[in-house]
C-alpha positions, 0 to 999 in steps of 0.5 A: 145253110141249115140250122139244126135246133134241138127242141124239148118235148114240152116246148113242142107240145106248148107250140102245138097247143098255141097254134091250135088256139091261134089257128082254129080253122085249121084241123089235122084233117086239112093238113097234108104232108108232101113227099118227093124224091130228087134226082140223087134219090133223096126222099124229102118230106114237107108240110108246106107246099111252098117249100117244094122246088119247082122242078120236083112238083111233078114228082110229089106224093101227097100224104094224109096228115100223120095221126099215129097210123100209117097213112097211104100215099096218094100219087098226084103226079107221075113219079120220076122214071126209074133208071134202067140198070145196065144188064150184066155182060154175059159171055156167050159161046154158041148162044150159051154161057159158062154155066151151060157149057160146064153142065153139059161137059159135067153131065156127059162125063158123069153119065159115061162114068156111071155107064162104065161102072154099071157095065163092070158090074154086069160083066162080073155077073156074066162071069158068075152066070157063065160058070153056072152055065158051064158047070150045070147039067142034069145031075147038078140041077139042085146045086146050080139051078136049071141048065136051061134057065142058066143059059137063058139068064146068061144070054139075057145078061150078055145082050144087056152088056151089048146094049150097055156098050152101045150106050157107052159108045154113044155117050163117048161120041156125044162127048167128042161132038161136044168138044168139037162144038166147044172148039168151034165156038171158042169155049175156054178150056177150063169150062170143058173140065 
């Protein structure tokens, strides 16, 4: 049973003066504060080594006397081993977690959408180039540009569209392959969205 006592500051000062006069051989430099942590994680301080429980003596830290400044702890004995935290259980499908699968599907679909949008823009540009190429001739050179240049631009745009279509086809195949791999590993459907 512990008894809580409230002491006035005047009483504490008087007691310190009395103890200094009765025990002149003990100075503030000789005193120490002991610190230990029990199995429940409670940190306890004492200036009396006799109050340290036997099972805690291996875990004590001896601190210099408190003189109004932060004193640095000196570890005399090895401290208690830190309890290892249990790692969080992460569901893994094919060696990958939820975040990885969601990111793969999301990124692949985003690339497909961007490639389709780029192809649409390129096709619109190709229509304009086709019109210029069909209308341009030697007599309309000033209005629609050089006929040879128009043909070259049209061919370059047409080749660029073919490359874009190949890229789109490869991305769509990548998505199909990713779906197949996810199905093999039992990845939940909501992770594939």
